[in-house]
C-alpha positions in Angstrom: -0.4 6.0 -22.6 1.9 4.3 -19.7 1.9 0.9 -19.3 0.1 0.0 -15.4 2.2 -2.3 -13.9 1.8 -3.7 -9.8 4.8 -2.7 -7.1 5.2 -5.5 -4.6 6.6 -4.8 -1.3 8.1 -8.1 -1.4 10.7 -8.2 -1.0 13.2 -12.0 -0.9 15.3 -13.3 2.0 18.3 -12.4 0.4 20.4 -10.5 0.9 21.1 -6.6 -1.1 23.8 -5.6 -3.1 23.9 -2.8 -4.6 25.3 -2.0 -8.1 26.7 1.0 -7.2 27.1 3.9 -5.2 23.9 5.8 -6.5 22.0 1.7 -7.5 21.1 -2.0 -7.4 21.8 -4.8 -10.4 18.5 -6.5 -11.3 17.2 -9.1 -13.5 14.2 -8.3 -16.0 12.4 -11.6 -16.0 9.6 -13.2 -19.0 6.4 -14.6 -17.7 5.0 -16.9 -19.5 7.3 -19.8 -21.2 10.5 -18.5 -18.8 8.8 -19.1 -14.9 5.5 -20.6 -16.0 4.9 -23.0 -18.2 2.2 -20.8 -21.5 -1.1 -21.1 -21.6 -2.5 -19.1 -23.9 -4.4 -15.7 -21.8 -3.8 -17.6 -18.8 -6.3 -16.8 -16.0 -6.9 -19.2 -13.5 -4.7 -19.8 -10.5 -5.3 -23.9 -11.9 -3.4 -23.2 -15.0 0.0 -22.3 -13.3 3.1 -24.5 -12.9 6.2 -23.8 -12.6 8.6 -24.6 -15.0 11.9 -26.7 -14.5 14.7 -24.5 -12.5 12.6 -21.7 -12.4 12.2 -21.7 -8.7 16.1 -22.9 -8.4 16.9 -19.6 -11.0 14.5 -16.9 -9.1 16.4 -18.0 -5.6 19.8 -17.8 -7.1 18.8 -14.3 -7.6 17.9 -13.7 -4.4 20.7 -15.4 -2.7 23.3 -13.5 -5.0 21.7 -9.8 -4.0 20.0 -9.4 -7.5 16.8 -8.0 -7.7 14.0 -10.6 -9.4 11.7 -8.3 -11.4 8.9 -9.8 -14.0 8.4 -8.3 -16.9 5.0 -9.4 -18.8 3.0 -8.6 -21.6 -0.5 -9.3 -20.9 -2.6 -8.5 -24.0 -5.6 -10.6 -21.9 -6.6 -7.7 -20.5 -6.8 -5.2 -23.4 -8.6 -8.0 -25.3 -10.8 -8.0 -22.7 -10.0 -11.9 -22.7 -9.6 -11.6 -19.2 -9.6 -9.1 -16.2 -7.0 -7.2 -14.2 -8.3 -9.1 -11.2 -7.7 -12.8 -13.0 -3.8 -11.9 -13.7 -3.6 -11.1 -10.3 -4.2 -14.7 -9.4 -2.4 -15.8 -11.7 0.6 -13.5 -10.3 -0.4 -14.5 -6.8 0.2 -18.1 -7.6 3.5 -17.8 -9.2 4.0 -16.1 -6.2 2.6 -18.9 -3.9 4.7 -22.1 -5.9 7.8 -20.1 -5.7 7.7 -19.1 -2.1 7.5 -22.7 -1.5 10.9 -23.5 -2.9 12.4 -20.8 -1.3 12.4 -18.5 -3.8 10.6 -14.2 -4.3 10.4 -12.1 -6.6 10.5 -8.4 -6.0 7.8 -6.8 -8.8 5.9 -7.6 -11.5 5.7 -5.1 -13.6 2.8 -5.8 -17.3 1.9 -4.1 -20.4 -2.1 -4.3 -20.6 -2.2 -3.4 -24.1 -2.9 -4.9 -27.2 -0.1 -5.3 -30.0 -1.8 -2.5 -32.2 -2.2 0.0 -29.5 1.5 1.2 -30.0 1.8 2.1 -26.0 5.0 1.9 -25.3 5.6 -0.7 -22.4 5.1 -3.1 -24.5 7.7 -5.3 -25.1 10.2 -5.0 -27.3 9.7 -1.4 -26.4 11.3 -0.5 -22.9 8.4 1.0 -20.9 8.9 -1.6 -18.3 12.5 -1.2 -18.1 11.9 2.4 -17.7 9.8 1.7 -15.0 11.4 -0.8 -12.9 14.7 1.3 -13.0 12.9 4.9 -11.9 11.2 2.5 -8.9 14.5 0.6 -8.0 17.0 2.5 -8.6 18.9 0.2 -10.9 21.9 1.2 -12.9 22.7 -3.1 -14.0 20.3 -5.5 -15.5 19.7 -8.6 -17.7 17.5 -9.9 -19.3 15.9 -13.7 -19.5 13.2 -14.5 -21.4 12.1 -16.9 -24.4 11.3 -15.4 -26.9 15.0 -13.3 -29.2 11.9 -11.2 -30.9 10.7 -10.6 -28.1 12.2 -10.5 -25.2 15.8 -10.2 -27.9 15.0 -7.4 -28.7 13.9 -5.4 -26.0 17.2 -6.4 -24.7 18.9 -4.9 -27.4 16.4 -1.6 -27.7 18.0 -1.4 -23.4 21.8 -1.8 -24.2 21.2 -5.0 -22.1 22.9 -8.0 -21.4 20.3 -11.0 -22.4 19.8 -14.6 -22.1 16.7 -16.3 -24.2 16.0 -20.3 -22.7 15.0 -21.9 -25.6 15.6 -25.3 -24.5 17.7 -24.2 -21.2 15.9 -23.3 -17.9 15.9 -20.2 -15.9 18.6 -21.8 -13.4 20.9 -22.6 -16.4 20.1 -19.0 -17.6 20.7 -16.8 -14.4 24.2 -19.1 -14.0 25.7 -17.7 -17.7 24.6 -14.6 -16.2 26.2 -14.7 -13.0 29.6 -15.5 -15.3 29.1 -13.0 -18.0 28.4 -10.5 -15.1 31.3 -11.9 -12.7 33.7 -11.0 -16.0 33.1 -7.7 -16.4 34.1 -6.5 -13.0 
């Protein structure tokens, strides 16, 4: 079963740069513990706290014309811990807080399935990347996440560069990716 996703029409104020004649550049970013503090099965806007450097990193992507696309596993939906509407409330609050700091997410794709469902959209599978590529015609991408075994593995399966936040901030990883990206050009 294909993963559900929510594609926003919201666009950042930054310029858009084409990756070439047929595509765009995208950063695929994990949500929990990369943009916002990890709270187990987060289901309320009151639980949303941006991590240090998250807004600045996303704003830098926006200003460089790189799509900021969130890819997130949300098995709490499949487990019945929270509803689709509650997840959207958390996402809306994250977007609101980012917006207050001049940063914008272009889209959010999520997998609502439990690990045992064996779907093609649950990270580290690449289904969410494939959906975003189709919707945005991306041809150049990189991944930023917090877990080597999930986000790093997804990036390897999709043959993409990636950075793991660990002790670094999202801004630190964006800076590193921009340097790597420019070296490849």
